[in-house]
N, C-alpha and C positions, 0 to 999 in steps of 0.2 A: 445301348442297353447296359445297365449297371451290372456289376458282378452279382448282386443279390437277386436281381430279376433273372439273370442268366442261370443262376443256380436253381431257382424255383422252376424255371422253364424246363431245364434239363431233368429235374427230378420228376416232373409230371409226364415225361415221355414225349419229346418232340418227334416229328416225322423222321424217318430213316435218312432222307436226303439232307435234312438240316443237321442231323448228328454227324453224318459224313463230312459235311462242310466244316463243322466245328472241329472235327478231328484233324482235318487237313490244315486248318488255320493254326490250331494249337501246335501241331507238329512243326510247321514252318517257323513259328515263334521260338520253339526250343532249338531248332536248327540254327536260327540266327544267333541265339544266345551262345551256342557252342562255337560258332564260327567267329564271334567277336573276340573270343579268347586269343585267337591267332593274330588278330589285329592289335589287341592291347598288349599281348606278350609275343611279339614276332619271333623270339628265339625258339618258341615251341615248333614253329614251322621250319626254321633254319636247321635245328638239330635233327628233325625228322627226315631231312633230306641229306644230311651229311653221311649218315650210316649207309644208305644204299649206294651213294657215290663211292664211298670207300670200298664197298663190296665189288663194284664194277672194276675199279682199279686193281684190287687184289686178285680177282679171278682172271682179269684180262692180261695183266702183266707179270704176275707172280706164278700162278698155277696154269695159265693158259698155254705156256710153252710145253708143259708136260702132258696135256690132255689132247687126245686125238679123237676125232669123230670120223666115221666112215663116209665115203662119198666125197663130193666136191664142196661140201659146206664147211666154211671156216668156223673155228671155235667161237669167235666173237658173235657170229650170226646164230650159232647154236645157244650161246650163253645168254644173250640179252632177253629173250622171252622168259627164261627162268629167273633172271634178275627182276623183271617186271612183276612176276608172280610173287617172288619173295618180298618185294617192296610193299605190295598191298597186304600181304599176310602179316608182316611185322607192323604195318600201319594200323591194322585192326586192333592191335593191343591197346590203342588209345581208348577204345570203347570200354574195356575192362577198367583201366585206370580212372577214366573220367567218371563212370558210374559209381565205382567204389568210393571216390572222393566225395561225390555228391551225397552218397548214402551216409558216409561217416560224418559229414558236416551237418546233416539234418535237412539238407535242401530238398531231398525227395519227399520228406514228410510235408514240407511247405507246399510243394507242387500238388500233393494229394489233397491238401486242404482247399485248393483253389478249384473253381468251377471249370475244369479242363478235362479233355479226354484222357483216359488212363493210358492209352497207347502212345500219347504224344511224346512222352519222355524218351522212350526207347526208339521210336521212329525218328524223332528229331536227332537223337544221338547218332544213329546209324547213317542218316542222310548227311549230317555234317561230316562224318568220316568219309563218305562217298565223295563229297565236294573236295575235301582235302586230298583224297587219292587222285582226283583228276589233275590237280596242280602238280603233285609229286610225280605222277607217271609222265606227265608232259615234260617235266624237267629231266627225268630219266631217259626219255626218248632222245632229247637233245644230247645228253651225255653219251648215250650209246652211239649216236652218229659221229660224235667227236672222236670216239675211240675205234671207229672203223666198222660199226654195225651198219648193214644195209638190208633193205627189204627186197624180196624177189618175186612178189606176187601182186604188185599194184597197190593203189591207195585204198580201195574199198575193202579188200580182205584184211589189210593192215588195220584199218579202223574197226572192222568187225572183231579182230583179235583184241584190240584195246577195250572195246565195249564188253567183251566176255571177261576180260581181266578185271574191269571195274565192278561188274556184277559179282565176280568171285570175292573181291574185297568186301563188298556189301554183305554177302552172306556170312563171311568169316566174322564180321563185326557182331553179328548176332550170337555167335558162339562165345566170343569174349565178353559180350554184354552179360551173358549168363554167368561167366566166370567172375566178373566184377561184382555182381549181385550176390553170389554165393560167398565170396571172401569178405567183402565189405570194407576193405582197407586198401588204399592205392599201392602201398609198398608190397603188401602180400599178394595183391592181384598181379603185379608184374612178375613176382617170383613164381606164382602158381601157373602163369601162362606159359612160361618157358618150357616145361615138360610137354606141353601140347605143341608149341611152335617148333622145337628142335627136330623131333622125328619127322614131322610133316614136311619141313623145308629141306633138311639136309639128307634125309633118306628118301629122295625123290629123283625125278628126271630133270630137276631144275638146272643142275650144274654139270652132271655127267650122265652118260647113258646107263640105264638100269642094268643092261647086260654085263656091265663091268663089275657089278656088285656080287657078293656071295649069293648062292642060290636061295638060302633061307631068307635073306633080306629082300631079294627080288620080289618075293610074293607080296610083301607089304608095299614095297616101292611102286609096283605096278598098279596096285588097287587102292589108291588113296587120292583125295581131291587135288592136292597140289600137283602131283604127277599128271593127272587127267587134264587139268587146266593148262599147265606148262606145255604139254604135248599138243593140245588143241591150238593154243596161241602160236606155237612154233610152226605147226603145219600151215596155219593161215598166213604167217609172215613169210615163210620160205617157199610157199607154193607146193607143198606136199599134199597128198590126199587127206582131206580134213573132215569129211562129213561124219564118219564114225566117231572120231575123237571129239569133235564138237558136241555131238549128242551125248557122249559119255560125260563130258564136263558139265553140260546142262543138267543131266540127270543128278549129278552130285550137287549142283547148286540148288536144284529144286528140293532134293532130299534134306539138305541142311536147313533150308528155310522152313520146310514143313515141320521139322523136329524142333529146331532151336528157337524160332520166333515165338511160338506159343509157350515153350518152356521158359524163355526169358520173361515173357509177360506174366506168367504165373509166379515166378520168383519175385518180380517187382511188386506184385500185389501182396505177397506175403511179407516182403521186406519192410514195407511202409504201412 
């Protein structure tokens, strides 16, 4: 079917099933387009993995000797789930930078002029980030085992924790997609994202126990999505009681998607 015929067909209102099929096809095409960037410019993927590896080495060998966790859990086993969460949170920044660059270059206007689903640009962007996170998290698991990290609850709970981790990275990508569309410039998007990233990642249970923080900071650190996800993943990996923490993390994920996915779509429609 030609583009002209497709445009006419869509304007006349095709069946819902056909519209859904078009939306999926268009989203996969945009996903492929975003992933091809990593093939053509492999340094993007290389440098996105260097930072989390450096954080592992820093916390494991520089700060690890000064941090104590209660019980028989070693600090490296406590640390790595937090590093995994930090990795996907920082990786979601790519959504802000990529969409801001496409908006500034006029590519999003070109997409809107094509007979394609409006949701495809944002869905394709976030799915591409999810695929990249799979590769980066797999690398971080290998690095974790090399520095002494071990699981204590079997394979399936560990894989469940990794799945929860990837879902969290996907939801965070929607937040930063909105940031990129609001700012509209890749350099500004990176700068604007840091005030969001820093409190969420560093004022959390990712690296230290919340109980070691001042009382006023504990209120925030206990009730935010990074802490909820890090705690749930840690429970699954270490064999701690996980049901309550997993449901809390899933509630955060659902809430973020409900709020930010329609918000990002609305911003996209206004931007182009």
